[in-house]
Phi, psi and omega in degrees: 000322178295319177299317180300315179296322179297314179296319179298320179297318178297316180300315178297322179294317178301318177300315178298323175298311179297320177298317181297321178297308180297325177296316179300311184288335175300322176300313173301310185300308186296318177289325178297314177293325180297329181261015173075020176276133180279130181241099180292331184221144175228109188229138174252119183100177180228168175091202183299144180278125177273327182201141176206152174217141177263129174235111183069232184266000185244136172267125179252136182199171178237129180253172192289330188253107189278055183247016181160198179186177181195160162239148181253116176256146177283136174070046176298327180240148176290160175294164177295178181301332182271002182083356181269151180258348180234126173200165184229153182215156177279349178280125180299323180291321180291328177297319177301319180295313183295319178296319178298317179296319180295319180297329179292345181248013177293147180064024178293129182243159174304130181096352178281351183304329182263009183236024180275145182299314188291341182278349177284152181299152181308315183297327180286322178294323179298315180298315182297316183283331180281336186300323181295303178301324179300323179297322176292322178296316179299314181297321177297311181298317180299313181295314180302309181298317180300315181291314185295324187268338182255311177273321187094184183222149180287118182203164178300146180240182179272006176275139182278129176268304180221157180240129180286146180276328184219174182268121175229127177295135184295333181287353178278346175055048174220154182252331186280151176273153180238160177301131181095351175294139180284140175300145179291140180305322180296322179291318180296326184283345181091018177291139186234150172306136183099340175297142175245119182280122183249343179207151178228119187053040176085352179256129183299143174234129186247345182218161184295317183302318178295315178295319180298318180295319181296317179296315183294331182274359187245127169232117181122197184295144180208149176254122180252115182264124184232157170257129180221113179053045175086356182249153176255123184235146173257119180252142179260120180233146175248105184282145182234159176287142180205159176280116180233164183296139173291152181248148172274185182294347181256005182086004178272154181284141176267115184298128175084000178244136186227155176222160174270126184206171177299141185226136180242319169103056172207159175250142180281149175278140175285157178195166177275117186239123177285144182255142168280176189299311178300317178298318181298317179293321177296314180299316181294323175299319177299320178298318181294319176299316177300322179293320176297315178298321180294324179292319179296322183277359185307311179306325182289347181273349184297318180301317179297318176303315182296315180295323181288324181283320188243352181239213184242010181291150175284142179289132176293113183293344178256011184271178182296151184222134182272187181299319179296316180294320180296321180293322177299314179297320176303321177295318182294329178304319185283352177260356184292142178275065181223164179304153183301321181299323178290326177297316180297319181297314180298317184296315182296322176297323176297315179297315180298318177294326177296318179294320177298319176298318179299317179299306183299315183295316182290344180275355176301132185280057182228134172286147010269015182288161180302322181297331177296315178295321180296316178298320176297320179291324177296316182294321176298319179296319177299312178304309187291322178295320179295318179295323180292320178293323179271004177059044178253165178299146178300122179289350178082182181296141176285128185276095182291340179300334181293345180265003182302320176306318177294321179299324178289325178294314178300315179297322179296315175299318178297317179298315181297315182295321178297319180292321177297315177296321178299313176300315179299319181294333179273315186280317182224074188290153169285129180250147183300325183277359182074000000 
């Protein structure tokens, strides 16, 4: 049964992956058609075509390798200086440019002269290229908000998990009590595992972050109101100053940093907590910031990936993960011994994170990514506006094809990185349980 659920999880993830890719390309397709650009092909995947159908002037299809997708637009690059779209050169870099330019004019038909991508105004081209990543962003936002507000998220609650017997400064890095250690205020007050704290000094508390802040800000006597086996009890505790972990802006502990604050001496029990809309938006914003930071830190993760793939190093559980690794995690989700609703929530979070990654990665201003085409259109708009202000001749469309040598380098690096992640996902996979 476990194997069956694991395979089912992988299959569902692959379906979600294909949907995310198709959704991305639909953004490009719909806006291109809206602006009158001819689109001969809309494909999900790469490699051999498994299925295709022609509807109107566009062929729609699915290819064998579900690692991406594309739409093919006529006239992605302007013709050369001589007005020709096909020419050859002995320079390998020049040949790259010419081949890219020639490919942009494949299947050119009579009447297509006014339906070329490069002839559209820069703002229209920006919309067409941004529409794909934007679809991934929209999907990620909808999933994140839906999960946070309907299923909730696993986080500390105001229910007590354990009560410390004595006071131990967190920077001492020990759990056991020693002779002479002072009893913990929570222990002295009679707090028990399973108690739910509902008020602190007479003020209601509904979440852990509020309770944690109140405890840290209090030194001295305090009244802690708890619910225990259906009864409400007021416990008297005398909080003391102690060395505790410093917190980041999201309420998480900062490793290796400590501050002096009020201390009570218990750990909160984790639980699934639904978020209201403002809380969900804040939580989602934190996820996006984390995603941006992860993208910036991506080059620094390569050594660990290399050592995990070809050496004996442990895989960084917070490091980059490829499609194979994500599919494996998707399979593991369906084997967890947790309620089905939580399995669905975790799986949807995984899919939303994948779509957020697609958005962030595609917005990098590098060819052949969508962000590279957007950057080219923005630069063309700046050049033309500057020429108009300075009353100089219109410089014409910016020839993005001239950047193709750089695009091949970027594509080569991306392929190498993808292969490295693939090997690491197989040899030393990221596991859900860490």
